C-alpha positions as a Markdown table, in Angstrom:
| # | Residue | x | y | z |
|---|---|---|---|---|
| 1 | Met | -73.2 | -23.9 | 50.0 |
| 2 | Thr | -74.1 | -27.5 | 50.9 |
| 3 | His | -72.1 | -29.7 | 53.2 |
| 4 | Ala | -72.4 | -33.4 | 53.7 |
| 5 | Thr | -71.2 | -35.0 | 56.8 |
| 6 | Gly | -69.5 | -38.3 | 56.5 |
| 7 | Ala | -69.5 | -41.1 | 59.0 |
| 8 | Thr | -66.5 | -39.7 | 60.6 |
| 9 | Gly | -67.9 | -36.3 | 61.0 |
| 10 | Gly | -65.5 | -34.8 | 58.6 |
| 11 | Ala | -66.8 | -32.1 | 56.2 |
| 12 | Thr | -66.5 | -32.6 | 52.4 |
| 13 | Ser | -67.2 | -29.7 | 50.2 |
| 14 | Thr | -69.5 | -30.4 | 47.2 |
| 15 | Thr | -69.5 | -26.8 | 46.1 |
| 16 | Pro | -67.9 | -26.3 | 42.7 |
| 17 | Ser | -64.4 | -24.9 | 43.2 |
| 18 | Thr | -63.5 | -21.4 | 42.0 |
| 19 | Thr | -59.8 | -22.5 | 41.7 |
| 20 | Pro | -58.7 | -22.8 | 38.0 |
| 21 | Asn | -58.6 | -26.4 | 36.8 |
| 22 | Thr | -55.1 | -28.0 | 36.8 |
| 23 | Thr | -53.9 | -30.8 | 34.6 |
| 24 | Asp | -51.4 | -33.5 | 35.6 |
| 25 | Ala | -48.0 | -32.7 | 34.3 |
| 26 | Thr | -47.7 | -36.2 | 32.9 |
| 27 | Thr | -50.4 | -35.5 | 30.4 |
| 28 | Thr | -49.8 | -31.9 | 29.5 |
| 29 | Pro | -46.1 | -31.2 | 28.9 |
| 30 | Asp | -45.0 | -27.6 | 29.4 |
| 31 | Ala | -41.9 | -25.7 | 30.1 |
| 32 | Thr | -41.7 | -27.2 | 33.6 |
| 33 | Thr | -42.1 | -30.8 | 32.5 |
| 34 | Thr | -39.1 | -33.1 | 33.2 |
| 35 | Pro | -37.3 | -33.8 | 29.9 |
| 36 | Asp | -37.5 | -37.2 | 28.4 |
| 37 | Ala | -34.3 | -39.2 | 28.8 |
| 38 | Thr | -33.6 | -38.9 | 25.1 |
| 39 | Thr | -33.2 | -35.2 | 25.4 |
| 40 | Thr | -30.8 | -35.1 | 28.4 |
| 41 | Pro | -27.4 | -33.5 | 27.8 |
| 42 | Asp | -25.6 | -36.9 | 27.9 |
| 43 | Ala | -28.0 | -38.5 | 25.5 |
| 44 | Ala | -27.8 | -35.5 | 23.1 |
| 45 | Asp | -24.0 | -35.7 | 23.3 |
| 46 | Glu | -24.1 | -39.4 | 22.4 |
| 47 | Ala | -26.4 | -38.8 | 19.5 |
| 48 | Ala | -24.1 | -36.1 | 18.2 |
| 49 | Ala | -21.1 | -38.4 | 18.5 |
| 50 | Ala | -23.0 | -41.1 | 16.6 |
| 51 | Arg | -23.9 | -38.7 | 13.8 |
| 52 | Phe | -20.2 | -37.5 | 13.6 |
| 53 | His | -19.0 | -41.1 | 13.6 |
| 54 | Ala | -21.3 | -41.8 | 10.7 |
| 55 | Leu | -19.6 | -39.0 | 8.7 |
| 56 | Leu | -16.2 | -40.5 | 9.5 |
| 57 | Lys | -17.2 | -44.1 | 8.6 |
| 58 | Ala | -18.1 | -42.9 | 5.1 |
| 59 | Phe | -14.4 | -42.6 | 4.5 |
| 60 | Glu | -13.8 | -46.3 | 5.2 |
| 61 | Gly | -12.7 | -48.1 | 2.1 |
| 62 | Gln | -11.6 | -44.9 | 0.4 |
| 63 | Pro | -8.0 | -44.6 | -0.8 |
| 64 | Ala | -5.3 | -43.0 | 1.4 |
| 65 | Ala | -2.6 | -43.2 | -1.2 |
| 66 | Thr | -2.7 | -44.5 | -4.8 |
| 67 | Ala | 0.1 | -45.6 | -7.1 |
| 68 | Gly | 2.8 | -44.8 | -4.7 |
| 69 | Gln | 6.4 | -45.5 | -5.6 |
| 70 | Gly | 9.3 | -46.1 | -3.3 |
| 71 | Lys | 12.0 | -43.4 | -3.5 |
| 72 | Asp | 14.7 | -46.1 | -4.1 |
| 73 | Pro | 14.7 | -49.7 | -5.1 |
| 74 | Val | 15.6 | -52.2 | -2.4 |
| 75 | Asn | 19.3 | -51.7 | -2.0 |
| 76 | Glu | 22.3 | -53.1 | 0.0 |
| 77 | Pro | 23.4 | -49.8 | 1.7 |
| 78 | Met | 20.0 | -49.2 | 3.3 |
| 79 | Ile | 19.9 | -52.9 | 4.4 |
| 80 | Arg | 23.3 | -52.5 | 6.0 |
| 81 | His | 22.4 | -49.2 | 7.8 |
| 82 | Trp | 19.2 | -50.8 | 9.1 |
| 83 | Cys | 21.1 | -53.9 | 10.4 |
| 84 | Glu | 23.8 | -51.8 | 12.0 |
| 85 | Ala | 21.2 | -49.6 | 13.8 |
| 86 | Met | 19.2 | -52.6 | 14.9 |
| 87 | Gly | 22.3 | -54.7 | 15.8 |
| 88 | Asp | 21.1 | -57.5 | 13.6 |
| 89 | Ala | 23.9 | -59.6 | 12.2 |
| 90 | Asp | 21.8 | -62.3 | 10.5 |
| 91 | Pro | 23.9 | -63.6 | 7.6 |
| 92 | Ala | 20.7 | -63.7 | 5.5 |
| 93 | Tyr | 21.0 | -60.0 | 5.0 |
| 94 | Thr | 24.4 | -60.0 | 3.5 |
| 95 | Gly | 26.1 | -61.6 | 0.5 |
| 96 | Pro | 25.1 | -62.3 | -3.1 |
| 97 | Asp | 21.7 | -63.9 | -2.1 |
| 98 | Ala | 20.9 | -61.3 | 0.5 |
| 99 | Ile | 17.3 | -60.4 | 1.4 |
| 100 | Ala | 16.0 | -57.3 | 3.2 |
| 101 | Pro | 15.0 | -57.7 | 6.8 |
| 102 | Pro | 11.2 | -58.3 | 6.7 |
| 103 | Thr | 10.6 | -55.5 | 9.3 |
| 104 | Met | 12.0 | -53.0 | 6.7 |
| 105 | Leu | 8.7 | -53.3 | 4.8 |
| 106 | Gln | 7.5 | -49.8 | 5.6 |
| 107 | Ala | 11.0 | -48.3 | 5.2 |
| 108 | Trp | 10.9 | -48.8 | 1.4 |
| 109 | Thr | 7.7 | -46.7 | 1.2 |
| 110 | Met | 8.7 | -43.7 | 3.2 |
| 111 | Gly | 8.9 | -40.4 | 1.5 |
| 112 | Gly | 11.6 | -38.8 | 3.5 |
| 113 | Leu | 11.6 | -35.0 | 4.2 |
| 114 | Ser | 10.3 | -34.3 | 0.7 |
| 115 | Gly | 7.3 | -36.5 | 1.2 |
| 116 | His | 5.1 | -38.3 | -1.3 |
| 117 | Ser | 2.7 | -36.7 | -3.8 |
| 118 | Asp | 0.4 | -39.7 | -3.9 |
| 119 | Arg | -1.7 | -39.1 | -0.8 |
| 120 | Ser | -5.4 | -39.0 | -1.6 |
| 121 | Gly | -7.9 | -36.2 | -1.2 |
| 122 | Ser | -10.1 | -38.4 | 1.0 |
| 123 | Tyr | -7.3 | -38.8 | 3.5 |
| 124 | Asp | -6.9 | -35.1 | 3.8 |
| 125 | Glu | -10.6 | -34.6 | 4.0 |
| 126 | Leu | -10.9 | -37.1 | 6.8 |
| 127 | Phe | -8.2 | -35.4 | 8.8 |
| 128 | Ala | -9.7 | -31.9 | 8.2 |
| 129 | Leu | -13.0 | -33.2 | 9.5 |
| 130 | Leu | -11.3 | -34.5 | 12.7 |
| 131 | Asp | -9.3 | -31.3 | 13.1 |
| 132 | Gly | -12.5 | -29.3 | 12.8 |
| 133 | Ala | -14.0 | -31.3 | 15.6 |
| 134 | Gly | -11.1 | -30.4 | 17.9 |
| 135 | Cys | -9.1 | -33.6 | 17.3 |
| 136 | Thr | -5.9 | -31.8 | 16.5 |
| 137 | Ser | -3.5 | -34.0 | 18.4 |
| 138 | Val | -2.2 | -37.2 | 17.0 |
| 139 | Val | -0.3 | -40.2 | 18.4 |
| 140 | Ala | 0.7 | -43.5 | 16.6 |
| 141 | Thr | -0.6 | -46.5 | 18.6 |
| 142 | Asp | 0.5 | -49.6 | 16.9 |
| 143 | Cys | 1.2 | -51.3 | 13.5 |
| 144 | Glu | 0.8 | -54.8 | 12.1 |
| 145 | Gln | 2.8 | -56.3 | 9.2 |
| 146 | Glu | 2.3 | -59.4 | 7.1 |
| 147 | Tyr | 5.1 | -60.7 | 4.9 |
| 148 | Leu | 4.2 | -62.6 | 1.8 |
| 149 | Arg | 7.6 | -62.8 | -0.1 |
| 150 | Pro | 11.1 | -61.6 | 0.7 |
| 151 | Leu | 12.4 | -58.4 | -0.7 |
| 152 | Arg | 15.8 | -58.5 | -2.5 |
| 153 | Pro | 18.2 | -55.8 | -3.7 |
| 154 | Gly | 16.9 | -54.3 | -7.0 |
| 155 | Asp | 13.2 | -54.9 | -6.3 |
| 156 | Ala | 11.1 | -51.9 | -7.4 |
| 157 | Ile | 8.6 | -50.9 | -4.7 |
| 158 | Thr | 5.1 | -49.7 | -5.3 |
| 159 | Phe | 2.2 | -49.4 | -2.9 |
| 160 | Asp | -1.4 | -48.4 | -2.4 |
| 161 | Ala | -3.1 | -47.5 | 0.9 |
| 162 | Val | -6.8 | -47.5 | 2.0 |
| 163 | Ile | -8.5 | -46.1 | 5.0 |
| 164 | Glu | -9.6 | -49.4 | 6.6 |
| 165 | Ser | -11.5 | -48.3 | 9.7 |
| 166 | Val | -12.4 | -45.3 | 11.8 |
| 167 | Ser | -13.5 | -46.2 | 15.4 |
| 168 | Pro | -16.4 | -44.7 | 17.3 |
| 169 | Arg | -15.4 | -42.0 | 19.8 |
| 170 | Lys | -13.0 | -43.4 | 22.5 |
| 171 | Thr | -11.7 | -41.8 | 25.7 |
| 172 | Thr | -8.2 | -42.5 | 26.7 |
| 173 | Lys | -5.8 | -40.9 | 29.2 |
| 174 | Leu | -4.5 | -38.7 | 26.5 |
| 175 | Gly | -7.9 | -37.4 | 25.5 |
| 176 | Thr | -11.1 | -38.3 | 23.6 |
| 177 | Gly | -11.0 | -39.0 | 19.8 |
| 178 | His | -11.1 | -41.6 | 17.1 |
| 179 | Phe | -8.6 | -44.4 | 16.0 |
| 180 | Val | -7.9 | -44.4 | 12.3 |
| 181 | Thr | -6.4 | -47.5 | 10.7 |
| 182 | Thr | -4.9 | -47.5 | 7.2 |
| 183 | Arg | -3.7 | -50.6 | 5.3 |
| 184 | Met | -0.9 | -50.4 | 2.9 |
| 185 | Asp | -0.3 | -53.1 | 0.3 |
| 186 | Val | 3.3 | -53.2 | -0.7 |
| 187 | Arg | 4.4 | -54.7 | -4.0 |
| 188 | Ala | 7.8 | -55.7 | -5.4 |
| 189 | Asn | 8.0 | -55.6 | -9.2 |
| 190 | Gly | 4.2 | -55.7 | -9.3 |
| 191 | Glu | 3.9 | -58.7 | -6.9 |
| 192 | Leu | 2.3 | -58.3 | -3.5 |
| 193 | Ala | 5.1 | -58.6 | -1.0 |
| 194 | Gly | 3.3 | -57.6 | 2.3 |
| 195 | Thr | 0.8 | -55.5 | 4.1 |
| 196 | His | 1.3 | -52.8 | 6.7 |
| 197 | Arg | -1.5 | -51.7 | 9.0 |
| 198 | Phe | -0.9 | -48.4 | 10.8 |
| 199 | Arg | -3.2 | -47.1 | 13.5 |
| 200 | Ile | -3.2 | -43.6 | 15.0 |
| 201 | Leu | -5.4 | -41.8 | 17.5 |
| 202 | Lys | -6.6 | -38.3 | 16.5 |
| 203 | Tyr | -7.9 | -36.8 | 19.8 |
| 204 | Val | -8.9 | -33.7 | 21.7 |
| 205 | Pro | -6.2 | -33.3 | 24.5 |
| 206 | Ala | -7.6 | -34.0 | 28.0 |
| 207 | Ala | -8.0 | -30.8 | 30.0 |
| 208 | Arg | -5.3 | -30.6 | 32.6 |
| 209 | Arg | -6.7 | -29.7 | 36.0 |
| 210 | Ala | -4.7 | -27.1 | 37.9 |
| 211 | Ala | -3.2 | -28.6 | 41.0 |
| 212 | Gln | -5.0 | -27.2 | 44.0 |
| 213 | Pro | -2.8 | -27.0 | 47.1 |
| 214 | Ser | -4.2 | -28.8 | 50.1 |
| 215 | Pro | -3.9 | -27.1 | 53.4 |
| 216 | Ser | -3.6 | -30.4 | 55.1 |
| 217 | Arg | -0.6 | -31.6 | 53.0 |
| 218 | Lys | 3.0 | -30.3 | 52.9 |
| 219 | Lys | 4.0 | -28.5 | 49.7 |
| 220 | Pro | 5.7 | -31.1 | 47.4 |
| 221 | Gly | 9.4 | -30.7 | 46.9 |
| 222 | Pro | 11.1 | -30.6 | 43.5 |
| 223 | Ala | 10.5 | -33.7 | 41.3 |
| 224 | Gln | 13.2 | -36.3 | 41.5 |
| 225 | Arg | 14.9 | -38.1 | 38.6 |
| 226 | Pro | 13.8 | -41.7 | 38.2 |
| 227 | Arg | 15.9 | -44.0 | 40.4 |
| 228 | Pro | 17.9 | -46.8 | 38.7 |
| 229 | Val | 16.9 | -50.3 | 39.3 |
| 230 | Ile | 20.0 | -51.9 | 40.9 |
| 231 | Asn | 20.3 | -55.7 | 41.2 |
| 232 | Arg | 23.0 | -58.3 | 41.4 |
| 233 | Asp | 23.6 | -58.2 | 37.6 |
| 234 | Asn | 24.5 | -54.5 | 37.5 |
| 235 | Gln | 25.6 | -53.7 | 41.1 |
| 236 | Gly | 29.2 | -53.5 | 40.0 |
| 237 | Phe | 28.4 | -50.8 | 37.4 |
| 238 | Trp | 26.8 | -48.5 | 40.0 |
| 239 | Asp | 29.6 | -49.2 | 42.5 |
| 240 | Gly | 31.9 | -47.9 | 39.8 |
| 241 | Val | 29.8 | -44.8 | 39.2 |
| 242 | Arg | 30.0 | -44.1 | 43.0 |
| 243 | Asp | 33.8 | -44.2 | 42.6 |
| 244 | His | 33.6 | -42.0 | 39.4 |
| 245 | Lys | 34.5 | -44.9 | 37.2 |
| 246 | Leu | 32.6 | -46.1 | 34.1 |
| 247 | Leu | 33.1 | -49.9 | 34.1 |
| 248 | Ile | 32.5 | -52.1 | 31.1 |
| 249 | Gln | 32.1 | -55.8 | 31.4 |
| 250 | Arg | 34.6 | -58.1 | 29.6 |
| 251 | Cys | 34.1 | -61.7 | 29.0 |
| 252 | Thr | 37.1 | -63.7 | 30.4 |
| 253 | Ala | 36.5 | -66.5 | 27.9 |
| 254 | Cys | 36.4 | -64.6 | 24.6 |
| 255 | Ala | 37.4 | -61.0 | 25.7 |
| 256 | Thr | 34.3 | -59.5 | 24.2 |
| 257 | Leu | 33.3 | -56.2 | 25.8 |
| 258 | Arg | 29.6 | -55.6 | 26.6 |
| 259 | Phe | 27.3 | -52.9 | 27.7 |
| 260 | Pro | 24.8 | -52.7 | 29.3 |
| 261 | Trp | 25.8 | -55.2 | 31.9 |
| 262 | Leu | 24.5 | -58.7 | 31.4 |
| 263 | Pro | 24.8 | -62.0 | 33.5 |
| 264 | Gly | 26.4 | -63.8 | 30.5 |
| 265 | Cys | 28.4 | -63.1 | 27.4 |
| 266 | Asn | 26.2 | -62.5 | 24.3 |
| 267 | Ala | 29.0 | -63.7 | 22.0 |
| 268 | Cys | 30.0 | -67.0 | 23.6 |
| 269 | Ala | 27.5 | -67.4 | 26.5 |
| 270 | Ser | 30.2 | -67.7 | 29.1 |
| 271 | Pro | 29.1 | -66.5 | 32.6 |
| 272 | Asp | 32.6 | -65.4 | 33.6 |
| 273 | Trp | 33.7 | -61.8 | 33.3 |
| 274 | Asp | 35.8 | -59.0 | 34.7 |
| 275 | Thr | 35.7 | -55.3 | 34.0 |
| 276 | Val | 37.7 | -52.6 | 32.2 |
| 277 | Glu | 37.5 | -48.9 | 33.0 |
| 278 | Ala | 36.4 | -46.7 | 30.1 |
| 279 | Cys | 38.8 | -43.9 | 29.2 |
| 280 | Gly | 35.9 | -41.5 | 29.0 |
| 281 | Ala | 36.2 | -40.5 | 25.4 |
| 282 | Gly | 33.4 | -41.1 | 22.9 |
| 283 | Thr | 31.4 | -39.7 | 20.0 |
| 284 | Val | 27.6 | -39.3 | 19.4 |
| 285 | Phe | 26.5 | -42.3 | 17.4 |
| 286 | Ser | 22.8 | -41.2 | 17.3 |
| 287 | Tyr | 20.5 | -38.9 | 19.3 |
| 288 | Val | 17.0 | -37.6 | 19.8 |
| 289 | Val | 15.8 | -34.3 | 21.1 |
| 290 | Met | 13.0 | -34.7 | 23.6 |
| 291 | His | 10.2 | -32.2 | 23.4 |
| 292 | His | 7.1 | -34.1 | 24.5 |
| 293 | Pro | 5.7 | -35.6 | 26.6 |
| 294 | Pro | 7.2 | -33.7 | 29.6 |
| 295 | Phe | 8.6 | -35.7 | 32.5 |
| 296 | Pro | 9.0 | -34.4 | 36.0 |
| 297 | Ala | 12.6 | -33.3 | 36.8 |
| 298 | Phe | 13.4 | -32.9 | 33.2 |
| 299 | Asp | 13.3 | -29.5 | 31.4 |
| 300 | Pro | 12.6 | -30.0 | 27.7 |
| 301 | Pro | 13.9 | -29.7 | 25.1 |
| 302 | Tyr | 17.0 | -31.8 | 25.9 |
| 303 | Ala | 19.2 | -34.2 | 24.0 |
| 304 | Val | 19.5 | -37.9 | 24.7 |
| 305 | Ala | 22.3 | -39.6 | 22.8 |
| 306 | Leu | 23.6 | -43.1 | 22.0 |
| 307 | Val | 27.3 | -42.6 | 22.7 |
| 308 | Glu | 29.9 | -44.8 | 21.2 |
| 309 | Leu | 32.8 | -45.1 | 23.7 |
| 310 | Ala | 36.4 | -45.3 | 22.5 |
| 311 | Glu | 36.3 | -49.0 | 23.6 |
| 312 | Gly | 33.6 | -49.7 | 21.0 |
| 313 | Val | 30.5 | -50.3 | 23.2 |
| 314 | Arg | 27.6 | -47.9 | 23.2 |
| 315 | Met | 25.5 | -46.4 | 26.0 |
| 316 | Val | 22.5 | -44.0 | 26.3 |
| 317 | Ser | 23.1 | -40.9 | 28.3 |
| 318 | Asn | 22.5 | -37.1 | 28.3 |
| 319 | Ile | 24.7 | -34.6 | 26.5 |
| 320 | Thr | 25.7 | -31.6 | 28.5 |
| 321 | Gly | 27.6 | -28.4 | 27.9 |
| 322 | Val | 26.2 | -27.7 | 24.4 |
| 323 | Pro | 22.7 | -26.5 | 23.4 |
| 324 | Tyr | 20.3 | -29.3 | 22.4 |
| 325 | Asp | 20.2 | -28.0 | 18.8 |
| 326 | Lys | 24.0 | -28.2 | 18.5 |
| 327 | Val | 24.2 | -31.9 | 19.1 |
| 328 | Arg | 25.2 | -33.8 | 16.0 |
| 329 | Ile | 26.2 | -37.3 | 15.0 |
| 330 | Gly | 29.9 | -37.6 | 15.3 |
| 331 | Leu | 30.2 | -34.9 | 18.0 |
| 332 | Pro | 33.2 | -35.7 | 20.3 |
| 333 | Val | 32.1 | -36.0 | 23.9 |
| 334 | Arg | 33.9 | -36.6 | 27.2 |
| 335 | Leu | 32.6 | -38.5 | 30.3 |
| 336 | Glu | 31.8 | -36.6 | 33.5 |
| 337 | Phe | 29.6 | -37.4 | 36.5 |
| 338 | Leu | 26.5 | -35.3 | 37.3 |
| 339 | Arg | 25.3 | -34.9 | 40.8 |
| 340 | Val | 21.5 | -34.9 | 40.4 |
| 341 | Asp | 20.6 | -34.9 | 44.1 |
| 342 | Glu | 22.1 | -36.0 | 47.4 |
| 343 | Asp | 21.3 | -39.6 | 46.6 |
| 344 | Leu | 21.9 | -39.9 | 42.9 |
| 345 | Glu | 24.9 | -39.3 | 40.6 |
| 346 | Leu | 24.9 | -40.3 | 36.9 |
| 347 | Pro | 27.4 | -40.6 | 34.1 |
| 348 | Val | 26.8 | -38.1 | 31.4 |
| 349 | Phe | 28.8 | -36.8 | 28.4 |
| 350 | Arg | 29.9 | -33.2 | 27.8 |
| 351 | Gly | 30.1 | -32.0 | 24.2 |
| 352 | Ser | 33.4 | -30.8 | 22.9 |
| 353 | Gly | 31.8 | -27.4 | 22.0 |
| 354 | Ala | 31.6 | -26.6 | 25.7 |
């Protein structure tokens, strides 16, 4: 063995080492080599998402429905029902020269409970692909309409629809999925009358984290009903509820009754009013059964109804005393006051079947 002594007196070995040669990990990748960024889990997930989106985009431009026909021609009874439900008294929608409200555009294309037989195979394939990827939940997000000519009673409605776009993967509070937009061209007697764009989100529901009790916090009490917003315009109504009275505003200029409470008359614009007490009788004018989404302090399913009071005005309230699946339009109901908690009492309506 030979040693050479440097200027500092340190010894440096010049003897060939018997230790096996090693190679810098940056030049010889092996199982312990740090993966390149393109192979990280996040990058691999993004690449898979891009490949899946490419499959979805292949459906853009393909038909969603072809040669669809409206179940009925444009007709006066449906126009009247729509206007009554919407509270729209525009004279343009009545009389010999009546037109249909433009916002009814989609209504003339709906298939009802029996549906339509004109939906394309491409549309079903797209949804099957999304379902297979776990995007089994769906929510409508928005629609856009363009009106090109008025619809009149007697017009025969036909339509075609196309899959206009499928978005890249998006993450929302509901979950992660893809927005699908379809465009429907609606024709009256063969002439283009308007377009209807409809957008939905097909998504994988976001995982709900189980609430972990914190030892440093008190256990939360039962959820409370939302509190009403009370202001100077409706203070009188809630004062009446406190006294177990359902008060309806009455214009002192034209005697029109109105509900909900407003600062002025919607018939003559007078700001002057007094009140009349409702007798408490009414009927269910319309209703929905709430299943989803769940709200704290409410136990679904439950019925929410638009009740027409004997005095002629309508109000939204809960129906009590009958099962939710027994609520029907025309069901007689009677006013009662429900003590929700020590701070809140609400007017509700008990069904006659109770």
